[in-house]
C-alpha positions in Angstrom: -48.3 -4.7 -19.0 -45.9 -2.1 -17.6 -42.9 -3.3 -15.8 -41.2 -1.2 -13.0 -38.1 0.6 -14.0 -34.8 -1.1 -13.2 -33.3 0.9 -10.4 -30.1 -1.1 -10.2 -27.0 0.4 -11.7 -23.3 -0.2 -11.6 -21.3 1.2 -8.8 -21.0 5.0 -9.1 -17.9 7.0 -8.6 -17.4 8.0 -4.9 -18.2 11.6 -4.2 -16.0 11.8 -1.0 -12.3 12.8 -1.6 -9.9 10.0 -0.6 -12.4 7.2 -0.8 -12.0 4.7 -3.6 -14.5 2.5 -5.4 -12.9 -0.6 -3.9 -13.2 0.7 -0.4 -16.9 1.5 -0.9 -17.5 -1.9 -2.6 -15.9 -3.8 0.3 -18.0 -1.9 2.8 -21.2 -2.3 0.8 -20.7 -6.0 0.5 -20.2 -6.3 4.3 -23.3 -4.1 5.0 -25.6 -5.8 2.5 -24.4 -9.4 2.9 -27.9 -10.6 3.5 -29.3 -8.9 0.4 -26.6 -10.2 -2.0 -26.4 -12.1 -4.4 -30.2 -12.4 -4.9 -30.8 -8.6 -5.3 -28.2 -6.3 -6.9 -27.4 -3.1 -5.1 -29.3 0.1 -6.0 -27.8 3.5 -6.3 -29.3 4.3 -2.8 -27.4 1.3 -1.4 -24.1 2.5 -2.8 -24.6 6.0 -1.5 -25.6 4.6 2.0 -22.5 2.4 2.0 -20.2 5.3 1.2 -21.8 7.6 3.8 -21.5 4.8 6.4 -17.9 4.1 5.5 -17.0 7.8 5.9 -18.9 8.1 9.2 -17.2 4.9 10.5 -13.8 6.1 9.4 -14.3 9.5 11.1 -15.5 7.9 14.3 -12.5 5.6 14.5 -10.1 8.5 14.1 -11.5 10.6 16.9 -9.1 11.2 19.8 -9.9 9.4 23.1 -11.2 11.7 25.9 
């Protein structure tokens, strides 16, 4: 019987300059609180967390109109 490939991996290096693995990890754990600890994060989860972190940071730094 074939088993599905394991899509979970360790945390990848961030691709955004100025963003650390710790920042992404903290944001990912806040985003996926309901998924953890039963299901480890996938590569897609890590990428989504980093993109969301960057978007949130940029939105908070926008000047008020």
